[in-house]
C-alpha positions as CSV (number, residue, x, y, z in Angstrom):
1,M,5.3,-2.8,-13.3
2,D,7.3,-0.5,-10.8
3,I,9.3,-2.5,-8.6
4,V,10.2,0.2,-6.0
5,T,6.2,1.3,-5.8
6,I,6.1,-2.4,-4.7
7,I,8.6,-2.7,-2.6
8,I,7.4,0.5,-1.0
9,A,4.0,-0.5,-0.6
10,L,4.7,-3.9,0.8
11,V,6.9,-1.9,3.4
12,A,4.1,0.3,4.2
13,V,1.6,-2.5,4.7
14,F,3.9,-4.4,7.0
15,I,4.5,-1.2,9.2
16,A,0.7,-1.1,9.2
17,W,0.2,-4.4,10.1
18,K,2.5,-4.0,13.1
19,V,1.6,-0.8,14.5
20,L,-2.1,-0.3,13.8
21,A,-5.0,-1.9,15.2
22,G,-8.6,-3.2,14.2
23,V,-10.5,-1.0,11.8
24,V,-8.0,1.9,11.7
25,K,-5.4,-1.1,10.4
26,T,-8.1,-2.3,7.5
27,I,-8.2,1.3,6.6
28,A,-4.8,2.1,6.3
29,L,-4.1,-1.1,4.5
30,V,-7.1,-0.7,1.9
31,G,-5.4,3.1,1.8
32,I,-1.9,1.8,0.7
33,L,-3.3,-0.9,-1.9
34,I,-5.4,1.8,-3.6
35,V,-2.8,3.9,-3.8
36,A,-0.2,1.5,-4.8
37,A,-2.5,0.4,-7.4
38,I,-3.1,4.0,-9.0
39,V,0.8,4.6,-8.9
40,V,2.0,1.3,-10.9
41,F,-1.7,1.4,-13.1
42,G,-2.4,4.6,-13.7
43,G,1.9,5.0,-14.8
44,M,1.6,2.6,-17.5
45,G,-0.8,4.2,-19.6
């Protein structure tokens, strides 16, 4: 796993959690997690 990607994703989730609200927050968090998963697992093989 790429530690840097995980850290960036966690920071992005934290910022989204503080800045956004409601449905927009949920969509942003899901989007961040999907992108992080694609980067981490897609890069493995």
